[in-house]
N, C-alpha and C positions, 0 to 999 in steps of 0.2 A: 718476284716476290706479288700479291694477290690480292690486292684493296678489297676487307670485307668490311660488316657491316657490322659484327657483332663475335665478339670472344669468349670462349669456353673457361681459357685459361691466357693466362698471360707469362711468356716467357721473356722477357726486356718489355720496359717503360721506360717511356723519356719526358720528363716533367721539365718545364721550368723557371727559373730562380724567379721570385719573387711573385710565386701563383700558387696560389693552394699552401700548401707545407713549408714553414720557415726553414731554411736552409741554413748551417751555420756556415757565417763568413770565411774561412777555410777551405770551405770545397767550394767557393766561386771567383775565390782568391787569381786573379791569372788567367779565368776563363772567359776570353776572348770570341767573339760575334762566329758563328757558322762553328764552332767548335763543342765536340759533344763528350763527355767527360762521365765515365763509369764510377759512378759510389757507392753501389754495395752490389751486393751476390747472395740468394739466398733459393731456400726448396721453395718458395715460391714465384719466385723471379728473382730478376736483375733491375739494376735501374742505372737509367743515364740521366744527365743533367747537362741545362744548355742554358744559355743568354736567349731569353724570348726573342726571335726576328726581329727587327724592326724594316726591314725591307723583304721585296721576293727574293732577294738573290743570297738574302742570309740565309732565309728557308733554304732554297736550293744547296747551299752547302750545306745547310746542318739534314737537310736528307740524304745528300752524297755521303757525310760523314754517319748519320746514321745504318744503312746499306753495309755498310764498309762495316762497323762494331756488331750487327747482327748475323755477318757472316761469320766475324771470327767466333762471337761467343754460340754460333751454330742455334743462334734463336729459331725456332718455328713461328712463333708468334709474336707481335711487335704492338704497342700503344703508343700513341704519341699523344699529347694532351695539344687540344686544342688551342689556336693562336690566333694573330690577324692574318696568317700568310697559308695557313692550314693546306691551301691545294698545293702551291708552289713547292711547300715540304713533303706531300707524301707523294708531287710527280716525279721529284729528283729522284726518291727513295724509291719509287717504282723502277726508274732506269736503271738508277742503278744498282739495284738489287739483282737484273736481269745478266744470264748465265748461259750461253749455248752449250750443251752436252751431247745434243744428239750422237758428235761422232766422238765419242769419249768410249774407250774400254770398257766392258764389263757392262753392270748396269748401269746406265746411264741417267735413268729416270728417277729423279728426285722431286720428294715433293715443295712445292713452292711455300716458301716466308708468309704468312696472313700478317697483312699491316689495318690495322684499323687508327683511322686518324680522325679525332674526334673534332666537332666544329663544323662539319662537313654535314650540309644539307644534300638532298636527292638528288638534284639537278649538278649538283658538284662533282656528286659519286659516280651520277653517269658520264659527266661528261670526261672523269679523269678514267674511268675504266674502258671508256672509248678510246682514247689517244692511245692507254697504254695495249689497248689491243692492237691497234694501227701501226704503232711504233714496234710492235713483238713481233709483227709479221713483215715490214720493212728490215728489222736487226737480221733475223732467221732468214731473209733474201741474200738479203749483203753477204751472210757470213756462211753461207753454201758455197764449198770449191767445185770447181769448174767443173767437175765430172758429174758431178751430182745438179748441177745447174748450168744448161743452157736454155738456146731460144725457144726450145719446145717445152722442155719440163718448169720452163720460168710461166708461160703458154696454158699449160695443165694447172700449176698454182693459183695462177689468175682466174680460170675459170670454177677453183673452190668457190669463189666470193658470191656464188648465183646463189648458193644456201646462202647468201644473208641479205638476196634481195637486192645483186648487183648486173643486170644487164648485162655481159662479155660474150665478145665477136673476136673471132681469134682470125688473122690474114695469114694465108702459108705464104708460099715464096710467088706462085702461078699467081694470085690476086694480085700482091703487090705491084708486081710486073706488070699483069693486066691497071691496075691503077697509075700507074707511070712513073712511081717510087724509085728509078732509077740508083739515088745514090744509097738508099736501105739494102736496097738487092747487091750493091758493086760490092758495099764494105762486107756484106755476107758472103760473098762469093765465093775466098778458100776457104769455109765451113762445110761440112759432110752436113751438116745438121741444117745449115739456111738460115733465113730469113724469117722473122716471125712480126706482125703488127698486130699488137694486145689493143682492142677497142674496150674501155668500161663504161657502162651510164650509170647514174642516178638521175631519172627521172624528176620535174618537178613537178612540184602540187598545185593544182591548177595548169594555166596555161605559161608556158616557160616564156619568161621576158629578159631572163641573165643565162647566158650560157654559159660556162667556165670550162674554158679545155687545161687540165695539165696534164701537160707532155716531161717524158721520163726518157733519158739518154740511158738504154738498156743493153749496153757490151757487157755480157758475162762474161768472156774474156778478152785481151788484149795484147796481144801479143807485138802490135804495131805494126802491123802486116809486113811487108818488105822493107818498112822502115824498120826496120825491127830493133826491139828494145834491147840493151843490155840486158844482162841476168837479172842485176838487182831492180833494177828498172819496171822488169816483168814479172817479179813475186808482188802479190800484191794486187795485179789487178783481175784476181774476180773481183775484186768494188769497184768496177768499172760502173759499173749498173746503179750505183747508190740513187742517181737521180730515180731511175723505174721503181727500186723497192721504194723509197720515199712516197712515189707517186700511190703506186697501187697500197702502202700502205695506209695512207690519207682515204683510197679507197675503204678498204676494210674500217677505221676510225668513223669515217662519215656514213658506211650503214648502217650502226649502233647506232648514232646521231640525229638520222634523217629526219626525226620530228623537228629538229632545232635547224635543220636546213630553210635560211628564209624562203616564203610562198614565191614560187615563181620560178628559182634559180633552180638549172639542171646543171650536174656537175657530169663533165665526163674527161676519161683520163685515154691518153696518148701512151705506149709503150714501144716504142723503135727497139727493139730486141735481136740481137746478133751478133756472132765471136767475128775478132775481129784476126784472122790468122791467111799462116803462107800457106798456097797449097796449088794448082797447076792453072787455077782460075781464076786466084783472087787478082785485085785489080795492084796496077802499077802506077809507079811514079809516072806521069806523061799521059796518063788515059783519060778519057773527059765523058762526062756522062750527065741524065739530062735529068734534072728533080721532077718533083709530082706539081709544080709551080710552072713546066717551061726552062727555067735556067739551064743553061748548060753551067760546069764547073767540072774543068782541070784539076785532077788530084798530083799536087808537088809534094806531097807527104802525107802516105798511108797510115801512118799512124796520127793526124790528125781526123781519125773518121767520126770520132761523137757529134761534128758540128754537121757532117752529113747527114747522120740516121735521124738527126733532130731537123734538118732544113726538111725532110721530106713528110715528118708526122705533124710539123707545124703549118707545114699548105696544105694538109688536109684537114688539120682541125680547123682553118679560117675559111678551104672551101666546103666545107661541112658545116658554116653558120655561129662559129664561136662567135661572141661577145669581148672575148676579154681569152687572154692566153697566160700559161705563169708556164715556164720549163725548169728542171732543174735537171742540173747534169753536172758530174765528176770529168768538167771539161779542161782544163789547162791546170798547168804546174805552175805557170809562173803568178797563179790566183795566191798559191801554198806563199810564194815568197814572198808576195806582195802583204796581205793579213793573216799569214800561219793557218793553224789548221779549228780554232775557235769560231772564228768570225767567214761568214760568207757572203761572196759578191754579190751584188745589185746590180744589174741593171736597167733600165724600165725607159721604155717608153711616151708613158703616158703619166704624170704629175698624179693624179689621187688613186692611181693603182699603185702607186711606188710607195705612197703612205698607208693606204690600206694593210700593204703589205709590211709591211715595217713595222706599225703598231701591232700585227698578229703575230710577229714575230718577238715581237714586247713582251706581250702575256703569254706566249709560250717558252719563253729564258732560251730564246734561241738568237742568236747575235748575226746581223747582218751591216752590209754598210754600204754605199750607192758608191756605183763608179758612172764614170761618164761614158756615152754614147759618144766619142770624137770621131765626126764624120770622115774629118783627111783621113784619116789612119785606115779609112777602108780602100784609098786609091791605090795602095801595092799590092792588091788584091785583084785588080782589074789592069795591074802594067804586066807586059809580055805575056802575054798571055794568049791561047787560040780561043776560049771560051769566053761567057760572060763574068767569070770568077775562075779564080783559085782560090784552093781549100785551105791555103797558107802563103803567107812570103819567105818561112825559114827565119825570121828575123824574133829574137825573145822580145825585144822591146815593145812594151805594149799589147804583147801578145791576148791577153785575155779581153783586151779590150775589142781586138780586131774580131776574135772569135764570137765576141757580141753582135759586133755590128754585121759578120757574115748571117749569123739565124736572122736578123733585122728583115735583110734581103726577103727571107722566104713567109715572113707577116705582113697581114693584111687589115689589123686588131687591135687594138690595147694586148701590153705583149709586155714582159716583164720575163729577165731571166737570171735564175739563180747558181750560179759557178760550185758550188760544191765541193771543188777539190779538196782533200785533207780533211773535209767536213765528216762523210760518209763512214769514216771506218779512223779510230784512233787510236793507235800500238794493240793494232793487228784485230780491234774491238769494233762489232758495225754500231753505229750508233743510234742509227734511225731517225738521224738528223732531219729535219724540213718537215715531218709527221705532225708536229704539234704549229709551226708555223701557217702550213695550209690549213689544217684543221680552222685554224682560228682566223681565218682570211675566206673562207668559205663564210663559219657560221655568221659571220657580222656581217656580211648582205655588200650591199652600195652604198656610198656615200649619198648624203640627202643634199 
């Protein structure tokens, strides 16, 4: 679905009860908030009716329902009457209207449905388009199968952002090892593709006084390594780069919206990309590796690899001068047990940063729940090891908290970790979760 400023014709119109033309009571009887009801069909277009949304959440539900109706009716053009929450409705419709048909047989190229949302000014429309472009880019990356998307091809996709004014630099295995990123190199050692560290920059306007680092876990496929996953557990592991997808999508969106980025804010992205495979050079349980910040880690569980690649990327981002960091990762299965697939877990070392991320998530319609960084839980990662840390204590209880505490050992600035396991893809459909939150967070700037 594509947002447009005008339509030559309208296949489907959504109007709201109580605005404009009067509607018979029988049409609105039993109509619930967030529900769309088709009330007429004709040569001049179909008409649907809904209650005017009172909240942004109701508007989002309407947007999803409208996209579904448009798909059922095969409507190529859709117009929505103005409301107090036109932006939220349009954003949800654009998101729900996305389909990945790149891998379908036959002619998969189909024209996008055009959406005209009345009541939006030019700035709101531009913001919606920017976020939609970023979210689509993220979803296409996450949706791509692992035989099409690996660390090397992900790097090439990222390099395409240079056409939008993003500075892109890619480090291969040699550069990664030279930089001392032993954890990222270890995770990738079982793969013929090798690792990539993808570094992107949107320079500040004027002198950079705030340097935001967005760090994404880019495991393009996760077998679990020698701590091998079950067959059922391995299916869907092409989505284990959902954090990387969200970060790259955010940079795509911010490139469109760079005039709205607060003056003095530089945005950097670091994507640690690897495949976690089994092979003659793959890391083994009991192996010890040195991270970019000098800490050593004993690998007790090769399936706890995401925290390893993130640790190196976070350490490098801090070393390069980031003033605040946010990482995103499909990190722990126990996060899904705790919060399900709709709500992401937030861990944060700084109350102001946490508040700004929560505000951004609320504006984007993405749900966050802050979890504690309970320091005593880290003790189990320091017991009975010849290294500074273990990467797992093999105990599921508190696993999301312990993983976040592990990451905290590699940051020296205000930092937040978003565990988006379960959020990045729902029912095998990539969501682009996190792009909206990160865009809103960056554009809002720092608290006064």
